[in-house]
BAZA-841504 format. One record per residue (C-alpha): residue in one letter; x negated, y negated, z. Coordinates in steps of 0.1 Angstrom, whole numbers, plus 5000, padded with zeros to 4 digits. Layout:
! residues N
AXYZ
...
END
This chain:
! residues 184
M186898588783
S185098488815
R184698128827
P181197988833
P180097978869
S181297678889
L179197408907
S180397248939
G183497068931
G184797308905
E182897178876
A181597398849
A177797468850
P175697298823
G173897498798
P174597728768
A177897858783
S179497508779
P182597538756
A181897248733
P178497118720
L177396778733
I177096608699
A177296228696
P180096098674
P178995918643
L177895558649
R180795418627
R183395598648
R181795478681
M181695118668
A185395148656
A186295258691
W184194968705
L186094728683
Y189494878692
E188494858729
S187694488726
L191194428712
L192794618742
L190594428767
F191794098753
G195194188767
V193694308800
V191593998804
M194493768795
A196893928820
A194193928848
A193293568841
L196893468843
V197293638877
F194093468889
S195193128876
I198693148892
A197193288925
T194592998927
Q196892738912
M194192648885
R194892308869
H192292338842
G189892598827
L186692498847
M188492508881
H187392808902
R185192928872
Q182893148892
G185693308910
L187393388877
I184293538864
A183893748894
F187593858893
L187293958857
F184194158864
A185994338892
V189194398870
L187094538840
A185094748865
I188294908878
Y189694948843
F186495128830
V185595328860
W189195458863
F189395568826
W185795698823
C186395918854
K189296068834
G186996098804
Q188495848779
T189895508775
L192795458752
A190395348723
M188195648730
K191195888729
T192295738696
W188895788681
H188396128697
I185396028718
R184796138754
V182296008780
V180496278802
D177296298822
R174196418807
F175196778814
G178696748799
R180496718831
P183196448839
L181896128854
G182296038890
P183095688902
L179495598910
R178195718876
A180995548858
F180195218876
I176495248867
R177495288831
Y179794988834
V176894778847
F174494888821
S176994838793
Y176694458799
V173494478778
W175894458748
V177094108756
L174693938781
P171893818758
P174293618734
L176293498764
A173193378781
A172293168749
F175793028749
E175692948786
S172492738782
H174592498761
R171592458738
V173292668711
A176492578693
T179392818690
G178792908654
P175193018659
V176193208690
L178793418670
V175993498645
L173693578674
F176393798690
T176993988658
G173394038651
W172694158687
L175594408685
A174294548652
F170794558666
W171794728698
A174094978680
L171295068654
L168895128683
S170795448689
R169395588657
F165995598675
H167295818703
P166896198695
E170496268703
R171795938688
Q173095808721
F173295438730
W170495328753
H172795208780
D174195558782
V170695708785
L169795468813
A173095548831
G172795928827
T175895948805
R176596038769
L179395998744
V180496318727
S183096408701
A186296518716
P188596758697
A191996618689
Q194596728714
P197696888698
S200696668702
R203596798722
A206796818703
S209796748724
END
């Protein structure tokens, strides 16, 4: 069996010769991976915030707040760009989802970073309402949940069922076949 022709960089050429179809996973599986990812990120954010607070000798939560936000943005960018360039985060691997560019090739660091920036549309509108201090925490949680559901359901209006931040970033989520486990 012959391999498809290569592009510069050794990547397989897009088109009908691609080994796996670029089919979006069901919305339920993508949202389950999203929820699992948020649990994993809780640990990443807590560890990064601890490192930042020790390094800056924070005495209370509002001290160096903008610096902490910028630091967490950078830590999460490194986390996601690193794993997306490899194709999957741990949550994506668990739920058999892979992120690729629109042609099915692995993401480069710039494309992964663009996807990271565009993915903030999932959380910025509710956070902006909370930041204004005009909305109490309870209604913000309702707003946050409603916004997540709305944004997720918008993928139903895309012909290939992709999330709109993926469309804007030139990426897509595809089903990844389960890898056989290695028995020792």
